[in-house]
C-alpha positions, 0 to 999 in steps of 0.5 A: 191339270191339263192346259189344253184348251177345250175347243182349239183351232180345228181348221186344219183337221183332216182324215186320210181316206186310206185310213177309213178304207182300211178300217172299213175293209177290216169291218167287212172281213169281220162282219163276213166272218161273223155272219158265215160262222153263225149261219154255216158253222153254228147253224143259227137261222138269220137273213143271210142274204140280206146281211151279205148284201149290206156287207157287199155294199160296204165293199162296193163303197170301198172299191169305188173310193179306191178307184176314184180317189188317191189313197193319200187324199185327206178328207175334211170334216164333212166328207169324213163325217158322212163316211163314218155316218154310213158305217154307223148306219150299215152296222145298224142295219146288220144289227137290226137283222140280227137281234138289235141291242141283244146282239153283243156286237152292238159295242162296235157302234162306238168305233166310228165315234172313236175315229171321229174323236181322234181325228176330227173336231168336236162338232162332227163327233157330237153329231156322230154320237147323236146318230149312234144314240138314235140308231141304238134307240131304234134298235131297242124299239124294233129289230129282228130276232137274235140268231139262236138254235133252231126251234128255240128263241132266246128272249132277254128281259126288257130291263137287260136291253134297257141296261145295254142301251144306257151302257152304250150311250154312257160309253159313247159319251165317255169314250168320245170325250176321253179319246178327244182329250187324249188325242188333242194333248198328243197333237199339242205335244207334237206341236211343242216338240216341233217348235222345240226342234225348230228353236234348237236348230236355230241355236245350232245354226247360230252356234255354227255361225259363231264358230265360223266367225271366230275361225275367220277372226283367228285366220285373219289375225296374222295377215292383218297384223302383218299389214298393220306392221308394214303400215307402221314401217311405211309411216315411219319411213315416209316423210310427214310432208310426203304426198303418200303420208295421208294414205299410209295414215289411213291404211294404218288406222283402218288396219287398227279398226279391223283388228278391233272388229275381229277382237270384238267378234272373238270376244262375242264368240267366247261369251256364247260358249258359256 
């Protein structure tokens, strides 16, 4: 079982404006292509100018966001939720004009929910899911005719539309929860890897310090031994009642103390290698 908490801390959650803008450009391109193909290639009647007006509204919003804000701007949950809610309503308007629940592109209402579940906290994701369910319910009650061959009207049975509504709501709930859990586990894994890297970097730093200390101890060993040897020779050469006898004794004792400290450093470094 996963040990990821169900509702962790979401204070730092944010979404890059550039991500939403790019996704909306993709939606604008796809919606434009679908409308143009259906109307001009297949020859199916639909309110082409109203559809293009809704698509142009998304393009205008994207241009406004590009001009007024930097691409690197990170949106908090409220701002990101409003932009995603707009995407739901804009797509809902297109679906209202082109068949409602009978339109196969109804499944695209799940995209804003997936984006929210991946990047935002549970609360805005649940509110966005509720908006999707509300829009889908409204499309089930009222919508324009599904584009079809001129002179013919494709009428699907109500039970089919009801099944589509149930499938959309179920997919919205399942996709939102599953995507949120997967994204949260990925975030927790990234945090754990970052913490591990910090610990390893600290250990490497300490190991480097141990190596420097051991090298310094070895380098200082020879001159310190020379100092100790000279101090002992001076101690033997100077009479005990000389005025420098105490200084020589102090020098000898301090040299011995330094040798003990260096020996301790060397032993600690050797222990750290195992």
